[in-house]
N, C-alpha and C positions, 0 to 999 in steps of 0.2 A: 504494500500500500504506500502510496506516496502522498505527500501533502503539498499543497500549493499555497504559498503566502500571498495574499492579495492586499495590496496597499492602495490607498486612495488619498489623493491630495485634497486638502481642504483649504478654503479661502482664508481661514483664520489660524493657520498653523503658527504664525507669529503675530506679535502686536502690529496693528496697522501703522503704516508710516505716517499717516495724517493724524496729528495729535488731537484733532477735534472730530474724528470719525464718529458718525452716528450721534452727533450732539443733539439733533432734533429728537431722535428716539428716546434718548436718556432724559431730555428736557420734559417730554410728555410723562415719562415715568416719575420724575421728580415732582412735577406739578400734581399728579394724581396722589402722591403720598403726602403732599403738604398744603393742598389748596384749602382744606378746612382750617388748618392752623393759621394760615395767612388771613383768611376771612374773619376768623375770630379776633385776631390782633387788630384788624381794621375796624371791626364793629366796636370792640372794647375801647380802642384809642379814640376814634372819632366820636363815638357815642358819649364817652366820658367828657371829652372836651366840649361837645355840644351841650351836655347836661350842665356842666359848670358854668358855661356862658349864659344859659337860660336862667339858672339859679341866681347868678350874680346880677343879672339884669333885673330880676325881681327885688333884690335887696338894695343894690346901689344905683340902678339905672335912673332913678328919679329922686334920689336923696343925696345931695352933695355933701351934707354933713356926715352921713354914714360912709360915703366914699373917702372922705378925708380921714375918718377914724381908722378905716381899714388900711389906708396908705401909711398912717403913722405906725401901726403895728407891724406892717410888712417892712418898714424901714428900720426896725430895731436890729442891732448887730447880730444877735443869735439867729434871727430869721434870714438875714443876708447870708450868714455862714451856711445855712441849710439849703436855701433855694437859690442863692445868687442875688446880686444887687439889681434892683429895678431902677432904671434911670429916672431922673427927675421929670423928663418929658412924658414918660409912660406912667408914672406913679399915680397920677390923678385921672387916669382913664379907666374905663371898664375893662378894656383889653389888658391893661397892666395888672389889674386884679386877677384876671384869668391866667395871665402868665405866671404870676407869683404863686397861684394855687396849684397849677398843674405842670408847668414846663419841666422843672428839674426832675421830679419823681416820675412823671409820665414819660418824659424823654429817656431817662435812664432805664425805665422798665422796658420800653420798646427796644432800646439798644441791646440790653442783655437778652431779650427775647430773640432778636435776630442773631446774636452770637450763638445762642443755644441751638437755634434752628439750623444754622450753618454747620456747626460741628456735628450735629445729629446726622445730617446727610453725608458728611465726609468721614470724619474719624469714627463716628458711631457705626457706620456701615462697614468700615474696615474691621472694627472690633468684633462685629457680629458675623463677619465672613461674607456679607452680601456684596461688598465691593469686589472680592475675589471672584465670586460667582458672575457678577456683571462683566468683569474683565475677560471671562472665558468667551464672551461674545466679542465680535470685532469692534471693540470700543476704544476710542482714542485715549491716549494717556491723560489728557487734560479735560476730557468730556465731562466727567463727573464734577470737577471743580468749576468749569465754566457754566454748566447747567444750574448748579446750586447758586452761584454768584449772581447770574443775570436774573433768575427768578426772584431771589430775595431782594436784590437791589431795586428791581422794578416794583415789587410789592411794597417796599419801604417808601419809594417815591410816591406811589399812588396814595398810600396812607397819609403822607404829608400834604399832598395836593388836595385831598378831600377835606382837610381841616378848614381851608379858607372859605369855600362855599357854604360850609356849615356854620362857622362862627360869624362871618361878615353880616349876614342878614339879621342875626340875633342882636349884635351890639349896635346895629343901625337904629334900634329902638330907643337908644339913650342919647342924650345931648352931648355926653362926654364919652362916647363909645371908643373913639380912637381911630376909626376908619378901617376900610376894607384892606388897604395895603398892609397894615399891621397884622391882620388875620392871615393873609397869605404868607407873610414873612414868618409868622409864628409856626404855621404848619410846615413850611420848608425847613425851619431850624430843627424841628423834631425829626423830619426825614433825614437830615444830615447826620444826626446822632445814630439813627437806625442803620444808615449805609455804612457809617464807620464801624458799627458793630459787626456787619457782614465782613468787612475787610479784616478786622481783628480775628474773627472766627476762622477765616480762610488761612491766615498766617499761623495761628496757634494749632490748627489741624496738622500743619507740617512739622511743628516743633515738638509736640508732646507725643508720647507713645501710646496714650490711651485717650478715650473720649473724656473721662473725668479730668485727666491732666490738662487737656486742651481747654475745657471749660474753666478750670482753676486758673490757668495762666491768663485767659481772657478776662475773667473777673478781677484778677489782680491788676492787670493793666488799666482797666476801667476805674478801679479803686484809686490807683495812683493818679490818674487824670483828675478824679474828683477831689482828692486831697490837695493837689496842687492848686486847683481852683478855689477850694475852701480856704487855704492859707492865703491866697491872694485877696479874697474878700475880707478875711479876718484882719489883714494888715493894710487894707486899702491900697494894695499893690496891683496896679493895672498890668504891670509886666508879668507877674505870676499868672494872672488870669489869662493873658494872651499866650502863655506857654502851654496851657492846658487845652487840648482839643475840645473838652467840654466847655471851657471858657470861650472858645470861638463861637459856639452856639449861643452862649449868653450875650456875646457882643453883637449878635444880630440885632438885639434891642428892638423887638417888635413893638409897634405903637410908639416908638421913640425915634431913633435914627433910621430904623428899617434898613439896616445894612444887609445885603444879600451875599456880598463877596466872602465873608467868613465861612459861609456854607461850602464855598468852592474849596477852601482849605481843608475842610473835613472830607470832602469827596476826594481831593488830591491825596490826602494821607491814606484813605481807604484804598485808592488805586495803587499807591506805593506798597501797601501790605499785600495786595493781590498779586502784583508783579513779583514780589519776593517769594510769595507762596508758589507762584507759577514756576519760578526757577528751581526752588527747592524740591518740587514734586518730580522734576526730572532726575534728581540726584539721590532720592531715597527709595528704599524698598517699600513695596506695598505692605502696610501693617506696621511699619517702623516709623520712628520720628527722628528729628535731628538730635533731640536729647534722648539718649538710650534710657530704657527703664533701669532704675537703680537696682543693683544686685542686693538681695536681702541677706540678712545674717544666716549663717549656716546652722545656727542653733537658736531656736525661739526661746524667749523667756517663759517661765512657768505661767505668768499671768497672761501672756499672749495666746497660750494654748487653750485658754478658757473661752467660752462663748462671749462673756462680758469683755474680756481683754481684746479679743479679735474685733469686736464691734467698735471699741474705742480706737483701736489701731487703724482700722480702715476709714474711720471718720475724723482722724486727728486734724487734718488740714482744715476741713470744714468747721470743726468745733472751734479751733483757734481763731479762724477768720470771723466767725459769728460772734464770739466773745469780744473780740476787738471792736467790731462794729457796734455791738450793744453798748459797750462802755462809752464809745464816742457819741452815739445817739442819745444815751441817757444823760450825758453831760450837757449836750447841746439843748435838749428839750427841757432839762432842769433850768438852764439859763433863760429859756423862753418864759417859763413860769415866773422866774424872778423879775425879768424885765416887765412882764405884765403887772406884777405886784407893784413895782416902782411906778409904773405909768398910772395906775389907778390911785396909788397913795398920794401922788402929786396933783390929783384932780379932785373936783368936788362932785363928781358924777355919782348919783344914787345913794350916797351915804355909806357908812362903814359896813352895814349888813349886806347891801347889794354888792359892794366891792369884794367882800369876802366870798360871797356866792359866785361871783365871776371868776375869782382866782381858783376856787375849787373846781369850777367848770373847766377851766383851762387845764388843771391837773388831770381831771378825768379824760379830757380829749387827748392830751399828750400820752397818758398811760394807755389809752386805747390804741393809739398808733403804735406804741412800742409792743403791746401785746399782740397786735395783728402781725407785726414783723416776726415776732418770736414764734407765732403759730406756723409761719412758713418754715422756720427752722425745725419745729417739732414734726411737721409732715415730712420734710426732707429726711430727717434723722430716722423716723420710724419706717419710712419706705425703703431704707437700705436692706431690710430683710428680704424684700422682693428682688432687689438688685443682686443680693448674695445668692438667692435661689437660682436666678438666671445664670450667674457665673459658675455655679456648681459648688460654691462654698458651703451652702446649707447641706447638700447631699454628702459632702465629705465629712462634715461635723456629725451628722446624724448616723454615719457609718460606725461611729465610736459608741461608747457607753453613755449616750445622751438621748433622752426621750424628746419627742417632738414638742411636748408641752414645756419641758424644761428649757429647750433651746429658744422657743418663741417667747416665753415669759422673761427670760434673761435679757433678750434683745429689746423687748418692749420696756422693761424696767430701765435700761440704759437711756432710751429716748426720753422717757418721762422724767427721770432724774436730771438729765441735762437741761430739759425745758424748765423745770422748777428752778434750778440753779441760775439759769439765764434771766428768769423773771426777777429773782432776788437781786442779781447784779444790776439789772436795769433800774429797779426801784431805788437801790442804794445810790447809784450814780446820779439819778434825778434829785434825790434828797441832798446829796453832797454838793451838787452844783448850786442848788437853791440856797443852802445854808452857808455856803462859802462867801456869799455877799454879806458885807458888814451890816447892811440895813435890812436884812431879811427878817420877816416876821417869824419869831421863834415858836409861835403857837403851832406852826406847821412843822411837826417833828419828822424825823427820818421814818418813823413808823407809818406816818400818813402816806408817804410816797410809796413805801413798800406795799402797804395794803392796797393802794390804788392800782398797782400793777398786778399784784398777786390775786386780786379778786377775779381776774379773767381766767385763772387757771382751769376752772371747770369747763368753760367754753373751749379752751384749747384742747383739753383732754377729749372732749366730745368730738371735735373735728378729727383728732388723731384716731379716735376709735372707728370713724368711718372707714379709714384705710384698713384697720384690722378686720372689720367685717368683710370688706372686699377681698382682702388677702386670703381669707378662708374660703370664699365661695366663688369669686370671679377674679382670680389672681392676675390675669392678663390685663384687665381693665382697672385694677384696684388703684394704681397710682394716678391714672387720669381722672377717675371719679373723685378721689380725695382732693385733687387740685381744683376740679370744677366746683365742688362744694365750698372750698376755701374762697374761690373767686366770687361765688354768690354771697358769701358772708361779707366779703370786702365791699361789694356793691351795697348791701343792706346797711352796713355800718357807716360807710362814708357818705352815701347819697340817699339812703332810704328815708332819713328824717325829713329831707327837703322835698320829697315827692308826696303824691296824694295817697300813698299806701296808708291804710288805717293804722292808727297807733297801736291798736290791739294786736294787729298782725306783726308789727315791728317788735312788740314786746315779747313775742314768742321766739324771736331769733336768739341764738345762744349768747351773743355779746350784749345785745340790748336788754336782755332779761335780767342781767346781773346788776347789783347795786353799785354803780360806777362812782358816785360822789363819795370821796373818802371819809368825810366827817358825818355822813348820814348813818343812822343806825343800820347795823348789818341785818340783811334779810336772808335767812338761811334756806327758805323754801326753794327759790330757783337754783341755789347752789346744789342742794341735795337732789333735786329733780334732774339736773343736768348730769351730775355724777352718776346717778342711778341709770339714766339712759346710756351713758358711756360704758358703764360696766356691762349692761345687757348686750350692747353691740359687740364689745370685746369678747364676751363669753361665747356668743353665737359665732363670731368669726373664728375663734380658736377651735370650736367644735368642727367647723368646716375644714380648717387646716388639718385637723387630726384625721378626717375622713378621706381627704383627697390624696392624689398622687404627688410625690415630690421627686424631681421638679416638674412643674408645668411650664412648658416653653411655648 
């Protein structure tokens, strides 16, 4: 018997010479994977800006005195440090109020969102093996990078361009709205930050060996830009503000100078990052990064071999970054409370009782903002159990003498303990910043600030328990569902009060149901109810985890 070897040549035996081969095909694939996320970002960003504009029109649009009072508060140094400095020309316009309310946090949120979306499509696909699978098709070397960049850049630009037509007709209803030009400049300045986020994501994808590392480097770069801008505003240094690419967006000065050329600087920097990423992609192996993964120790410490130790080890960079951020935020927000106290003490508005109530209201508001941010950390920390399952770490640990319940409970305990500790640090820093002022009212003790932040713990635990429920019964969607619920709570907490939603409905929301004013008598009923619901959700979720397969990919 003889055998005959038959060989056939294929058109994709080697990588295609054209580095953008099948770019159109991969662009369609990328769009289908991401269109919903881009639409959600557009709806949330433009919708929130439109809501803020309409809300402020009702408050300041026809009341010049109220507009002046808001401008005075926004001009206080701690507010400048947080949100940037509003120019004198824009300060007394309705547009300037919208800018001070939304631009810094909304722009940074979209910037980070575009960073994450870029690394998800690039480094995330390499980590998951999808990039290797796609490259088995005759796909050009740069097709993945190009498809991701152009879709995200166009999406960012469209989001920014939509802001102008939404805001301009709303502020036109006020005699001091500021004009349509400022509305379009405002939207384009947000788009500039988002495009810069895409460029940073494209570059960090080439530098880091993992998706988490790429995101970490990108967040670090954005944090450095923010701190440089913050230092510039703290020291009234225009030079430092101009050094920061975030400061370039601030210098657009919507409803003031309406400069558009600083946006070109952001786009140019994004282009430089993309060109560098383009060059590096030709020089690195698929799945590798310019920075090689650090070789671990040959011998693990006894603590690291435990479930708790491994959890802390894998989250160490995130934990450190969040604690640093919480310390800075607590200090700045405590300064805002102190400045508000001084502002009211030097006025004759409303009398002592009214002034005291307003200061407590500011404490409650600042505490709510901190608690909402820490909720994001809690969800991120607790969702690492799902990430560990997908990476195979859970399966490896459960292969040893460790029960499912033991593993899950230890991991959940780490997330809950870190969240409580972060709340305590935030409350302490707010109280420290407030009491550091020589003229601070000593009736507001450190305990008041700690209580004001810690009272939101049941709501945070309730939102974290939503993930636990999903982790047990619908693990693939658990992280997404948890973040969607968090987003809804954000909307209810930030804008719900100003809408026509009945107060009875708002009072059923986890954050609104709690006794936020720190000097009010403690109401234990909502606290116990929320904790009870959270416990039930976690128990049901753990039962589901015990019954299902591990891993579920």
